[in-house]
N, C-alpha and C positions, 0 to 999 in steps of 0.2 A: 597723619601721611596715608597719604592715599597710594593706592597699586601702582598707579601711574606714574608716582613719583620717586620709584627706585629704580634707577639707573646703576648706580655703583653699589658693591658689596665687597666688603673688607672681610676676612675670614683670620681671626688670630688665631694661632697655630704653635703648640707646643714641641711639636714632632713624636710625643709619645703615643702609644695606642690609643689613649683614651680620647686622644683626637678624631678618630674617624669617626665618630659621630656629629661633631661637628663640622670637618670639610663635607660629609654626606650632606648635611642639612644646608649648608651654603650651596653647595653646587645645585640643591634643587632648587633654593631660592632663585638663583640666579637665571635657570633653565625657566622658571614659572612666570621670572618678569622681562626675562632678554636683557638681564643685566649683566655689565661689567662685573669681573671678580677678581679680588687682589688676593692673595693670600700674604699674611705679615708673618715671619718668625724673629721673634726676638731672642736673641743669647746674651746672658748674663752671668758672668764667670768672674766677676768682680773678688768674689770671695777667696778665690785662688791667688789672689797678689799677695798675701799672706804667706803662700805654699812655697818650699823650697824646690819646685819643678821646673823653673826656668822662666822665661821671659811671658808675662800675660799675652804680649802680642804675637807670639809664636801658637798659643794656644787659641787665638781670636782666629790666628790665621785658618787653621786646623777645623774650628768649630763653624766657620764661616763656609767652608768647600762644603762640610756634611750637609748645613743648612740649604745650602744652595741646591744641593743635589735632591735633598727631602723637597724643595719645594719646587723643581722642575719635574719629581712624580706628579705631585697632586695636580699641578698643572696639565700634564698630560691625563691625568685621568680626568679632569674638568672637560678637555676638550673634547675628548674620545666619546664622554657623556654629552656632550652637543653644546657646551656654553663657547660662543663663538670668540669672547674678549675676556682673557685672562691672564694673570700676572703673579708675579712674586716680588717683594722685597725682603730683606733679611737684612736686620739691623741686631745692635751690640750696645749693650747697657743697660739698666734699670728697666725692668721689663714695663713698669707702671709708667713710668717717665716717657719711654717710648714710645708707646704704644699712645698715650696720651698725644704726643707731640706729632705723631704720624698722622691721627685722625682729624685733630687740628687744623695739619694742612691738605688734607685729603678733599675732594668733592663728594667723598661718599656717601650715602645715605645710612646705609644702614652696616654697623659691626657684630659678626656672629662669634662668640665665645663660647669656650667650653662652661660648665659649671662645677666648680672646686666639689669631691668627694666629700662628705662631712669625716673629718679624724684621718686626712691624709694627709702627713708629715711633707710630700713632695709638693705641691699646691702653694703657689706665691699669694695665694688668698683664700683667707676664712671666709665661712658663710658669711659673717655680719660685715666683712672689710669689703666685700664683692658688691654688698648691693650698696654700700655708700659709694665706692668706688663708681660703678654705674650709673648712680644717681648724677654725682659730677661729670661724667663723660658725657653722658646725655645733654645737661643743661649747659655746661661749659662748651663742649665743642658741637652741640646741635647736631647730635647722631643718634639713631636709633639704635640701643644697644640688644641683640637676642642671644639667649643664654639657652646651651644645649646643654641636656644631660647627659654624662659619656656613657650611659647604660643604655640610650636608648637609638642605638644603631639606625633602627629605621622607623623614628621618628619623622612624621611628616611635617613640611613648613606649611603654617597657619593659612586660612584661606584668607585671612587680611589681618593686617600687622598694624 
């Protein structure tokens, strides 16, 4: 992929502190290439349907409000840094499926994702699973995946992709 071809970047964010490096990297790439940036936040609370805490739709409604607020903050951050075209999408459901669906229906050239930390129980991907998922995403959705190590807050975007 030539640098001139980078017009639209998706940044998949979970909204946890580990996403900071991912967000910073995506903003840096958007600035470097003058690209549009779309933050993507997917909420998956399906496991709660087995709990006795009330209707799942009410939980998703609250999570959606929190997700939208977090994405507006990220858009503000990107705008303040100089990204001219920035937006967000909040989705709900299975994270892998929703990312896949969004990427397939998007004109984006790149998706920036965080790299799971080894032995972290909270990650939806294990290290070997993420490699397979990324390969499938790149092949089937025709998109370049850039992974960012959550410990590299000051990681610079590569000169060539």
